Residue frames as a rotation matrix with the C-alpha (Angstrom) as fourth column:
MET 1
0.583 0.813 0.000 0.00
0.813 -0.583 0.000 0.00
0.000 0.000 -1.000 0.00
PRO 2
-0.129 -0.660 0.740 1.49
0.570 -0.660 -0.489 3.36
0.811 0.359 0.462 -0.98
GLU 3
-0.483 -0.153 -0.862 2.33
0.844 -0.343 -0.412 5.80
-0.233 -0.927 0.294 1.78
PRO 4
0.653 0.757 0.027 0.04
0.746 -0.637 -0.194 8.86
-0.130 0.147 -0.981 2.04
ASP 5
0.275 -0.541 0.795 1.57
0.523 -0.609 -0.596 12.05
0.807 0.579 0.116 0.65
HIS 6
0.683 0.013 0.730 1.41
-0.446 -0.784 0.431 13.92
0.578 -0.620 -0.530 3.97
ILE 7
0.885 -0.416 0.210 3.48
0.051 0.534 0.844 11.21
-0.463 -0.736 0.494 5.69
ALA 8
0.401 -0.761 0.510 6.10
0.916 0.319 -0.244 11.08
0.023 0.565 0.825 2.95
SER 9
0.311 -0.273 0.910 6.43
0.284 -0.887 -0.363 14.87
0.907 0.372 -0.199 2.78
THR 10
0.869 0.006 0.495 6.64
-0.450 -0.409 0.794 15.22
0.207 -0.912 -0.353 6.57
ARG 11
0.755 -0.632 0.174 9.32
0.455 0.696 0.555 12.53
-0.472 -0.340 0.813 6.78
GLN 12
0.265 -0.676 0.688 11.32
0.886 -0.110 -0.450 14.17
0.379 0.729 0.570 3.99
ALA 13
0.531 -0.014 0.847 11.06
-0.051 -0.999 0.016 17.67
0.846 -0.052 -0.531 5.44
TYR 14
0.862 -0.171 0.477 12.15
-0.502 -0.148 0.852 16.68
-0.075 -0.974 -0.214 8.94
HIS 15
0.696 -0.666 0.269 14.80
0.630 0.746 0.217 14.25
-0.345 0.018 0.938 7.74
HIS 16
0.187 -0.641 0.744 16.46
0.822 -0.313 -0.476 16.92
0.538 0.701 0.468 5.62
SER 17
0.238 -0.057 0.970 16.09
-0.204 -0.979 -0.007 19.68
0.950 -0.196 -0.245 8.18
ALA 18
0.747 0.137 -0.651 16.94
0.514 0.501 0.696 17.73
0.421 -0.854 0.304 11.36
GLU 19
-0.233 -0.927 -0.296 20.32
0.950 -0.152 -0.272 19.37
0.207 -0.344 0.916 11.87
LEU 20
-0.700 0.034 0.713 18.89
0.049 -0.994 0.095 22.89
0.712 0.102 0.695 11.50
TYR 21
0.426 0.905 0.013 15.88
-0.057 0.012 0.998 21.96
0.903 -0.426 0.056 13.65
VAL 22
0.508 -0.304 -0.806 18.15
0.829 0.428 0.361 20.78
0.236 -0.851 0.469 16.46
GLU 23
-0.607 -0.780 0.150 20.33
0.732 -0.623 -0.277 23.87
0.310 -0.058 0.949 16.08
HIS 24
-0.523 0.481 0.703 17.28
-0.187 -0.870 0.456 26.15
0.831 0.107 0.546 16.27
VAL 25
0.470 0.867 0.164 15.03
-0.440 0.070 0.895 24.32
0.765 -0.493 0.414 18.77
GLY 26
-0.277 -0.695 0.663 17.57
-0.946 0.077 -0.315 22.25
0.168 -0.715 -0.679 20.72
ILE 27
-0.454 0.004 -0.891 17.54
-0.084 0.995 0.048 18.82
0.887 0.096 -0.452 22.32
GLU 28
-0.733 0.257 -0.630 15.89
0.678 0.202 -0.707 19.84
-0.054 -0.945 -0.323 25.59
LEU 29
0.434 0.878 0.202 12.72
0.833 -0.476 0.281 21.74
0.343 0.046 -0.938 26.40
SER 30
-0.706 -0.689 -0.164 13.51
0.705 -0.662 -0.253 25.40
0.065 -0.294 0.954 26.89
PRO 31
-0.124 0.659 -0.742 11.70
0.500 -0.604 -0.620 28.58
-0.857 -0.448 -0.255 27.97
GLN 32
-0.739 -0.206 -0.642 12.36
-0.383 -0.656 0.651 29.95
-0.555 0.726 0.405 24.48
PHE 33
-0.769 0.403 -0.496 9.99
-0.387 0.324 0.864 27.39
0.509 0.856 -0.093 22.92
GLU 34
-0.216 0.719 -0.660 7.90
0.647 0.612 0.455 25.99
0.731 -0.328 -0.598 25.77
THR 35
-0.023 0.313 0.949 5.86
-0.481 -0.836 0.264 28.15
0.876 -0.451 0.170 28.10
ALA 36
-0.802 -0.158 0.576 5.45
-0.597 0.227 -0.769 27.57
-0.009 -0.961 -0.277 31.80
LEU 37
0.217 0.955 0.200 2.01
-0.869 0.282 -0.406 26.20
-0.444 -0.086 0.892 30.92
ASP 38
0.433 -0.146 -0.890 3.58
-0.615 0.674 -0.410 23.66
0.659 0.724 0.202 28.51
ARG 39
-0.620 -0.754 -0.218 5.90
-0.311 0.491 -0.814 22.40
0.721 -0.436 -0.539 31.25
ALA 40
-0.588 0.474 0.656 3.07
-0.739 0.016 -0.674 22.37
-0.330 -0.880 0.341 33.81
ILE 41
0.517 0.790 -0.329 0.94
-0.855 0.462 -0.233 20.25
-0.032 0.402 0.915 31.47
LEU 42
0.145 -0.556 -0.818 3.82
-0.356 0.742 -0.568 17.80
0.923 0.374 -0.091 30.94
ASP 43
-0.828 -0.457 0.326 4.48
-0.432 0.147 -0.890 17.71
0.359 -0.877 -0.319 34.69
ALA 44
-0.154 0.862 0.482 0.79
-0.898 0.082 -0.432 17.06
-0.412 -0.500 0.762 35.44
PHE 45
0.586 0.306 -0.750 0.76
-0.675 0.697 -0.242 14.25
0.449 0.648 0.615 32.87
ALA 46
-0.357 -0.809 -0.467 3.82
-0.275 0.569 -0.775 12.69
0.893 -0.148 -0.425 34.55
VAL 47
-0.788 0.114 0.604 2.23
-0.607 0.012 -0.794 12.90
-0.098 -0.993 0.060 38.01
ASP 48
0.261 0.965 0.008 -1.03
-0.928 0.253 -0.275 11.45
-0.268 0.065 0.961 36.69
MET 49
0.377 -0.192 -0.906 0.80
-0.515 0.770 -0.377 8.59
0.770 0.609 0.191 34.96
LEU 50
-0.682 -0.717 -0.145 2.81
-0.240 0.406 -0.882 7.77
0.691 -0.566 -0.449 38.07
ASP 51
-0.547 0.580 0.603 -0.27
-0.773 -0.074 -0.630 7.99
-0.321 -0.811 0.489 40.30
GLY 52
0.521 0.791 -0.320 -1.95
-0.851 0.453 -0.266 5.54
-0.065 0.410 0.910 37.91
GLY 53
0.736 -0.263 0.624 0.86
-0.024 0.911 0.412 3.02
-0.677 -0.318 0.664 38.33
GLY 54
-0.137 -0.861 -0.491 3.16
-0.643 -0.299 0.705 4.07
-0.754 0.412 -0.512 35.50
GLY 55
0.397 0.162 0.903 4.02
0.456 0.819 -0.348 1.79
-0.796 0.550 0.251 32.61
PRO 56
-0.519 -0.709 0.478 5.40
0.748 -0.105 0.655 2.33
-0.414 0.698 0.585 29.12
VAL 57
0.517 0.582 -0.628 4.76
0.178 -0.790 -0.586 5.72
-0.837 0.191 -0.512 27.53
LEU 58
-0.126 -0.502 0.855 5.46
0.958 0.164 0.237 6.47
-0.260 0.849 0.460 23.87
ASP 59
-0.050 0.010 -0.999 6.35
-0.095 -0.995 -0.005 9.94
-0.994 0.094 0.051 22.60
VAL 60
0.213 0.282 0.935 4.82
0.835 0.444 -0.324 9.88
-0.507 0.851 -0.141 19.11
GLY 61
0.656 -0.120 0.745 6.60
0.483 -0.692 -0.537 12.25
0.580 0.712 -0.396 16.73
CYS 62
0.699 -0.337 -0.630 9.41
0.648 -0.074 0.758 12.75
-0.303 -0.938 0.167 19.22
GLY 63
0.857 -0.473 0.202 11.80
-0.257 -0.734 -0.628 14.70
0.446 0.487 -0.751 17.01
PRO 64
-0.095 -0.991 -0.095 15.14
-0.277 0.118 -0.954 14.96
0.956 -0.064 -0.285 18.83
GLY 65
-0.099 0.103 -0.990 13.60
0.661 0.750 0.012 13.62
0.744 -0.653 -0.143 22.04
ARG 66
-0.671 -0.200 0.714 12.98
-0.229 -0.860 -0.456 16.87
0.706 -0.469 0.531 23.89
ALA 67
0.154 0.814 0.559 9.68
-0.911 -0.101 0.399 15.90
0.381 -0.571 0.727 25.55
THR 68
0.614 0.003 -0.789 10.75
0.045 0.998 0.039 12.26
0.788 -0.060 0.613 25.81
ALA 69
-0.375 -0.874 -0.309 13.77
0.480 0.102 -0.871 13.16
0.793 -0.475 0.381 27.93
TYR 70
-0.565 0.237 0.790 11.82
-0.601 -0.775 -0.198 15.72
0.565 -0.587 0.580 29.98
LEU 71
0.492 0.858 0.146 9.21
-0.764 0.346 0.544 13.12
0.416 -0.379 0.826 30.95
ALA 72
0.423 -0.436 -0.795 11.82
0.323 0.892 -0.317 10.41
0.847 -0.123 0.518 31.55
ARG 73
-0.674 -0.707 0.213 13.53
0.097 -0.370 -0.924 12.70
0.732 -0.602 0.318 34.07
ARG 74
-0.322 0.655 0.684 10.17
-0.910 -0.414 -0.032 12.90
0.262 -0.632 0.729 35.85
GLY 75
-0.529 -0.061 0.847 10.14
-0.592 0.742 -0.316 9.14
-0.609 -0.668 -0.428 36.31
LEU 76
0.583 0.810 -0.072 8.17
-0.608 0.376 -0.699 7.89
-0.539 0.451 0.711 33.30
ASP 77
-0.151 -0.519 0.841 9.18
0.261 0.800 0.540 4.81
-0.953 0.302 0.014 31.29
MET 78
0.524 0.375 -0.765 9.61
-0.428 -0.660 -0.617 6.73
-0.736 0.651 -0.185 28.04
SER 79
-0.408 -0.613 0.676 10.50
0.606 0.372 0.703 5.83
-0.683 0.697 0.219 24.49
GLY 80
0.048 0.400 -0.915 10.01
-0.380 -0.840 -0.387 7.76
-0.924 0.366 0.112 21.27
ILE 81
-0.083 -0.055 0.995 9.20
0.845 0.525 0.099 7.33
-0.528 0.849 0.003 17.61
ASP 82
0.063 0.110 -0.992 9.50
-0.358 -0.925 -0.125 9.70
-0.932 0.363 -0.019 14.69
LEU 83
0.915 0.341 0.218 9.04
0.100 0.331 -0.938 9.47
-0.392 0.880 0.268 10.93
ALA 84
0.797 -0.593 -0.112 12.40
-0.463 -0.483 -0.743 11.03
0.387 0.644 -0.660 10.10
PRO 85
0.669 -0.598 -0.441 15.52
0.620 0.777 -0.113 8.86
0.409 -0.198 0.891 10.38
ALA 86
-0.286 -0.835 0.470 17.72
0.348 -0.548 -0.761 11.92
0.893 -0.054 0.447 10.99
MET 87
0.172 0.410 0.896 15.51
-0.725 -0.563 0.397 12.99
0.667 -0.718 0.200 13.91
ILE 88
0.977 0.148 -0.151 15.85
-0.028 0.798 0.602 9.53
0.210 -0.585 0.784 15.44
GLU 89
0.218 -0.970 -0.105 19.64
0.723 0.233 -0.650 9.76
0.655 0.066 0.753 15.01
ALA 90
-0.312 -0.299 0.902 19.60
-0.222 -0.900 -0.375 13.14
0.924 -0.317 0.215 16.77
ALA 91
0.597 0.615 0.516 17.42
-0.666 0.020 0.746 11.80
0.448 -0.788 0.421 19.60
ARG 92
0.867 -0.310 -0.391 19.67
0.398 0.902 0.166 8.77
0.301 -0.299 0.905 20.11
ALA 93
-0.111 -0.968 0.226 22.79
0.574 -0.248 -0.780 10.95
0.811 0.043 0.583 20.15
ALA 94
-0.263 0.061 0.963 21.27
-0.471 -0.879 -0.073 13.45
0.842 -0.472 0.260 22.59
HIS 95
0.172 0.466 0.868 19.61
-0.982 0.150 0.114 10.92
-0.077 -0.872 0.484 24.90
PRO 96
-0.401 -0.450 -0.798 21.50
-0.661 0.745 -0.088 7.60
0.635 0.492 -0.596 24.63
ALA 97
-0.947 0.052 0.316 19.82
-0.225 0.592 -0.774 6.09
-0.228 -0.804 -0.550 27.71
LEU 98
-0.056 0.998 0.011 16.40
-0.485 -0.018 -0.874 6.24
-0.873 -0.054 0.486 26.03
SER 99
-0.512 -0.027 0.858 14.95
0.549 0.758 0.351 4.12
-0.660 0.651 -0.374 23.23
PHE 100
0.010 0.471 -0.882 14.04
-0.574 -0.720 -0.390 5.76
-0.818 0.511 0.263 19.91
GLN 101
-0.579 -0.180 0.795 12.91
0.480 0.714 0.510 4.19
-0.659 0.677 -0.327 16.66
ILE 102
-0.920 0.283 -0.273 11.42
-0.388 -0.542 0.746 5.15
0.063 0.792 0.608 13.33
GLY 103
-0.636 0.770 0.049 7.65
0.730 0.621 -0.284 4.96
-0.249 -0.145 -0.958 13.37
SER 104
-0.770 0.482 0.418 4.38
-0.019 -0.672 0.740 6.59
0.638 0.561 0.527 12.40
LEU 105
-0.759 0.543 0.359 1.35
-0.559 -0.261 -0.787 7.71
-0.334 -0.798 0.501 14.38
THR 106
0.263 0.882 -0.391 -0.78
-0.965 0.249 -0.085 5.55
0.022 0.400 0.916 12.10
GLN 107
0.639 -0.132 -0.758 1.34
-0.031 0.980 -0.197 2.43
0.769 0.149 0.622 12.70
LEU 108
0.444 -0.461 0.769 2.64
-0.890 -0.325 0.319 2.47
0.103 -0.826 -0.554 16.25
PRO 109
-0.065 -0.584 -0.809 5.37
-0.445 0.743 -0.500 -0.15
0.893 0.328 -0.309 16.74
VAL 110
-0.757 -0.087 0.648 3.80
-0.646 0.251 -0.721 -1.71
-0.100 -0.964 -0.246 19.83
ASP 111
-0.851 0.483 -0.206 1.49
0.439 0.869 0.226 -4.61
0.288 0.101 -0.952 20.60
ASP 112
-0.008 0.954 0.299 -2.21
0.108 -0.297 0.949 -4.14
0.994 0.040 -0.100 21.20
ARG 113
0.842 0.527 0.110 -3.04
0.000 -0.204 0.979 -2.60
0.539 -0.825 -0.172 24.59
PHE 114
0.203 -0.887 -0.415 0.66
0.829 0.381 -0.409 -2.24
0.521 -0.261 0.813 25.44
LEU 115
-0.567 -0.562 0.602 0.98
0.293 -0.821 -0.490 1.44
0.770 -0.101 0.630 26.30
ALA 116
-0.210 0.440 -0.873 0.07
0.945 -0.139 -0.297 2.98
-0.253 -0.887 -0.387 29.63
GLY 117
0.440 0.341 -0.830 0.36
0.203 -0.939 -0.278 6.36
-0.875 -0.046 -0.483 27.93
ALA 118
-0.011 -0.426 0.905 1.15
1.000 -0.016 0.005 8.23
0.013 0.905 0.426 24.76
VAL 119
0.085 -0.071 -0.994 2.32
0.244 -0.966 0.090 11.78
-0.966 -0.250 -0.064 24.15
TYR 120
0.182 0.024 0.983 1.61
0.977 -0.114 -0.178 13.57
0.107 0.993 -0.044 20.87
TRP 121
0.142 -0.223 -0.964 3.52
0.508 -0.820 0.264 16.79
-0.850 -0.527 -0.004 21.60
TYR 122
0.229 0.102 -0.968 2.66
-0.573 -0.790 -0.219 18.93
-0.787 0.605 -0.122 18.56
SER 123
-0.758 -0.606 0.243 3.06
-0.210 0.578 0.788 15.88
-0.618 0.546 -0.565 16.32
VAL 124
-0.138 0.766 0.628 -0.42
0.761 0.488 -0.427 15.71
-0.634 0.419 -0.650 14.78
ILE 125
0.135 0.221 -0.966 -0.03
-0.118 -0.964 -0.237 19.10
-0.984 0.146 -0.104 13.14
HIS 126
-0.657 -0.442 -0.611 1.09
-0.647 -0.085 0.758 17.62
-0.387 0.893 -0.230 9.81
THR 127
-0.828 0.442 0.345 -1.86
0.497 0.863 0.086 15.25
-0.259 0.243 -0.935 9.56
PRO 128
-0.760 0.619 0.200 -4.79
-0.287 -0.595 0.750 16.52
0.583 0.513 0.630 7.52
PRO 129
-0.511 0.604 0.612 -7.97
-0.813 -0.108 -0.572 16.67
-0.279 -0.790 0.546 9.63
ASP 130
0.510 0.779 -0.365 -9.67
-0.855 0.506 -0.115 14.06
0.096 0.371 0.924 7.46
ARG 131
0.166 -0.534 -0.829 -6.80
-0.183 0.809 -0.558 11.62
0.969 0.244 0.036 8.21
LEU 132
-0.473 -0.386 0.792 -6.75
-0.798 -0.192 -0.571 12.04
0.372 -0.902 -0.218 12.01
GLY 133
0.553 0.784 0.281 -9.36
-0.832 0.504 0.231 9.31
0.040 -0.362 0.932 12.51
SER 134
0.694 -0.336 -0.637 -6.88
0.041 0.902 -0.431 6.60
0.719 0.273 0.639 11.56
ALA 135
-0.428 -0.868 0.253 -4.37
-0.206 -0.179 -0.962 8.00
0.880 -0.464 -0.102 14.08
TRP 136
-0.250 0.397 0.883 -6.94
-0.964 -0.183 -0.191 7.90
0.086 -0.900 0.428 16.89
ILE 137
0.828 0.497 -0.260 -7.97
-0.496 0.865 0.075 4.34
0.262 0.067 0.963 15.96
GLU 138
0.245 -0.833 -0.497 -4.30
0.169 0.541 -0.824 3.32
0.955 0.118 0.273 16.14
LEU 139
-0.560 -0.398 0.727 -3.88
-0.581 -0.437 -0.687 5.09
0.591 -0.807 0.014 19.49
ARG 140
0.311 0.774 0.551 -6.90
-0.950 0.247 0.189 3.24
0.010 -0.583 0.813 20.88
ARG 141
0.784 -0.072 -0.616 -5.43
-0.126 0.954 -0.271 -0.07
0.607 0.290 0.740 19.68
ALA 142
-0.079 -0.980 -0.185 -2.11
0.168 0.170 -0.971 0.61
0.983 -0.107 0.151 21.39
LEU 143
-0.409 -0.059 0.910 -3.36
-0.755 -0.538 -0.375 1.98
0.512 -0.841 0.175 24.73
ALA 144
-0.834 0.142 -0.533 -4.00
0.393 0.831 -0.394 -0.41
0.387 -0.539 -0.749 27.58
PRO 145
0.275 0.961 -0.036 -7.36
0.652 -0.159 0.741 -0.08
0.706 -0.228 -0.670 29.36
GLY 146
0.795 0.083 -0.600 -7.22
0.539 -0.549 0.638 3.11
-0.276 -0.832 -0.482 31.40
GLY 147
-0.220 -0.940 0.261 -4.29
0.964 -0.169 0.205 4.37
-0.148 0.296 0.944 29.33
ARG 148
0.482 0.310 -0.820 -3.76
0.347 -0.926 -0.146 8.10
-0.805 -0.214 -0.554 29.01
ALA 149
0.038 -0.453 0.891 -2.95
0.984 -0.136 -0.111 10.30
0.172 0.881 0.441 26.04
LEU 150
0.158 -0.088 -0.984 -1.57
0.306 -0.943 0.133 13.82
-0.939 -0.322 -0.122 26.04
ILE 151
0.034 -0.039 0.999 -2.16
0.999 0.011 -0.034 15.58
-0.010 0.999 0.039 22.73
ALA 152
0.023 -0.115 -0.993 -0.85
0.261 -0.958 0.117 19.10
-0.965 -0.262 0.008 22.08
PHE 153
-0.190 -0.057 0.980 -1.45
0.981 -0.047 0.188 21.13
0.035 0.997 0.065 18.93
GLN 154
-0.915 -0.116 -0.385 -1.68
0.134 -0.991 -0.019 24.73
-0.380 -0.069 0.923 17.81
THR 155
0.122 0.951 0.285 -4.92
0.911 0.006 -0.412 26.46
-0.393 0.310 -0.866 16.98
GLY 156
-0.758 -0.355 -0.547 -5.55
0.144 -0.909 0.391 29.52
-0.636 0.218 0.741 14.92
ALA 157
-0.419 0.577 -0.701 -7.38
-0.843 -0.533 0.066 30.63
-0.336 0.619 0.710 11.84
ASN 158
0.497 0.732 0.466 -9.85
-0.442 0.676 -0.589 28.33
-0.746 0.087 0.660 10.13
GLU 159
0.861 -0.247 -0.444 -7.50
-0.373 0.284 -0.883 27.81
0.345 0.926 0.153 7.20
PRO 160
0.747 -0.656 -0.105 -4.45
0.630 0.648 0.428 25.56
-0.213 -0.386 0.898 7.60
THR 161
0.642 -0.654 -0.400 -1.11
-0.559 -0.756 0.340 27.30
-0.526 0.005 -0.851 7.87
VAL 162
0.856 -0.434 0.281 1.33
0.515 0.667 -0.538 26.30
0.046 0.605 0.795 5.18
ARG 163
0.552 -0.772 -0.313 5.01
-0.406 -0.578 0.708 27.03
-0.728 -0.264 -0.633 5.73
PRO 164
0.958 -0.138 -0.251 6.85
-0.188 0.360 -0.914 26.54
0.216 0.923 0.319 2.44
ASP 165
0.050 -0.986 -0.159 10.23
-0.038 0.157 -0.987 26.64
0.998 0.055 -0.030 4.20
ALA 166
0.895 0.223 0.387 10.71
-0.396 -0.004 0.918 25.23
0.206 -0.975 0.084 7.67
TYR 167
0.551 -0.755 0.355 14.18
-0.250 0.256 0.934 24.86
-0.796 -0.603 -0.047 9.15
GLY 168
-0.311 -0.788 -0.532 15.74
-0.706 -0.183 0.684 25.05
-0.636 0.588 -0.500 5.71
SER 169
-0.903 0.030 0.429 13.59
0.243 0.859 0.451 22.39
-0.355 0.512 -0.782 4.04
ALA 170
-0.674 0.704 -0.225 10.76
-0.672 -0.456 0.584 22.91
0.308 0.544 0.780 1.61
């Protein structure tokens, strides 16, 4: 089955711009890019996960592992996936104690009902709204009963924002 265009283009853009992305955004969460509210939401998710007994949590669309590492330092059993091989290389180099692999939000590389939690930290933004249903079906398949999901995304005008050049990649 051919890969959807939005997945192929997202992989290509982030693969080719990974070095510039890391240079610009970094390998750790920072006040320059994450607000106090962002960190508070991540902290609350970590506390909730730990209060619920913990378990494996997957950072879906992890990029260079910024949120993955942040949540791991708060005691969560974190791993990450990303479409772009160069982003996975960057995550592995920056956070060698954590597990990262290539993967897609529509084909999570885990068994059914395996995950205690999943984090989609601004990673659904490249998925067209009419394709999000398949991502949520896949999330439901992968989450254990009582599993938790944290999904962050930007909002704005009714029309999608198109950035023809992001981090040096069309």
